[in-house]
C-alpha positions in Angstrom: -35.0 37.6 72.9 -33.5 40.9 71.6 -31.4 43.2 73.7 -34.1 46.0 73.6 -36.5 43.4 75.1 -34.1 42.6 78.1 -33.3 46.3 78.6 -37.1 47.1 78.7 -37.7 44.3 81.3 -34.9 45.6 83.5 -36.1 49.3 83.2 -39.6 48.3 84.1 -38.4 47.1 87.5 -36.9 50.4 88.4 -39.3 52.5 90.6 -38.1 55.7 89.0 -39.1 54.4 85.7 -42.5 53.2 87.0 -43.2 56.7 88.1 -41.5 58.9 85.4 -41.3 56.6 82.4 -38.4 56.4 80.0 -37.4 57.3 76.6 -36.1 54.7 74.1 -34.5 56.1 71.0 -33.4 54.0 68.0 -31.3 55.4 65.3 -32.4 53.4 62.2 -30.6 55.6 59.6 -28.2 52.7 58.5 -30.8 49.9 59.0 -31.2 47.4 56.2 -34.7 46.3 55.0 -34.0 42.8 56.3 -33.4 44.1 59.8 -36.5 46.2 59.8 -38.6 43.3 58.7 -37.4 41.3 61.7 -38.7 44.1 63.9 -42.2 44.3 62.4 -43.9 41.5 64.2 -47.7 42.4 64.2 -48.2 41.5 67.8 -45.4 43.6 68.9 -46.6 46.5 66.9 -50.1 46.3 68.4 -48.7 46.0 71.9 -46.4 49.0 71.5 -49.1 51.3 70.4 -51.1 50.5 73.6 -48.3 51.3 76.0 -45.8 53.6 74.1 -45.9 56.9 72.4 -44.1 56.5 69.1 -42.5 59.4 67.2 -41.1 58.8 63.8 -38.5 61.4 62.7 -37.3 61.7 59.1 -34.4 64.0 59.6 -32.9 65.3 62.9 -34.1 65.3 66.4 -35.4 68.8 66.8 -39.0 67.6 66.8 -38.2 65.2 69.7 -36.3 67.9 71.5 -39.2 70.2 71.3 -41.7 67.6 72.6 -39.6 66.1 75.4 -38.3 68.5 78.0 -34.6 68.0 78.9 -34.0 65.4 76.1 -31.3 67.5 74.4 -29.5 67.8 77.8 -28.9 64.0 78.0 -28.3 63.1 74.3 -24.8 62.6 73.0 -23.1 65.3 71.0 -23.3 63.2 67.8 -27.1 63.6 68.0 -27.0 67.4 68.7 -27.3 66.8 72.5 -25.4 68.5 75.4 -24.0 65.3 76.8 -20.6 63.6 76.2 -19.9 61.7 73.0 -21.2 58.2 72.5 -17.7 56.8 72.8 -17.3 58.7 76.3 -20.7 57.5 77.5 -20.0 53.9 76.4 -16.7 54.0 78.2 -18.3 55.3 81.3 -21.0 52.5 81.2 -18.3 49.9 80.7 -16.5 51.2 83.9 -19.7 51.4 86.0 -21.2 48.1 85.0 -18.3 45.9 84.6 -15.6 47.0 87.1 
């Protein structure tokens, strides 16, 4: 089972997510073809189209920022967002989850 599947299962148990939903972004800019092929299970693809809205972006996140209110406020600085850097966010999560 992949990490994103586990994360999805945990998120679905959160009542806030059940009401408002959540956004899952995946930066695939450095992904190898082999890794992409492992993610392209036909059953998963069909299921995701039923339950998720998928947006494929070629360059930048401006289209996503325009489509999702508040997204830029929570995204890391490396992705053009207003939040902390990814290293700072990761450090905070390590402290919150494992201390």
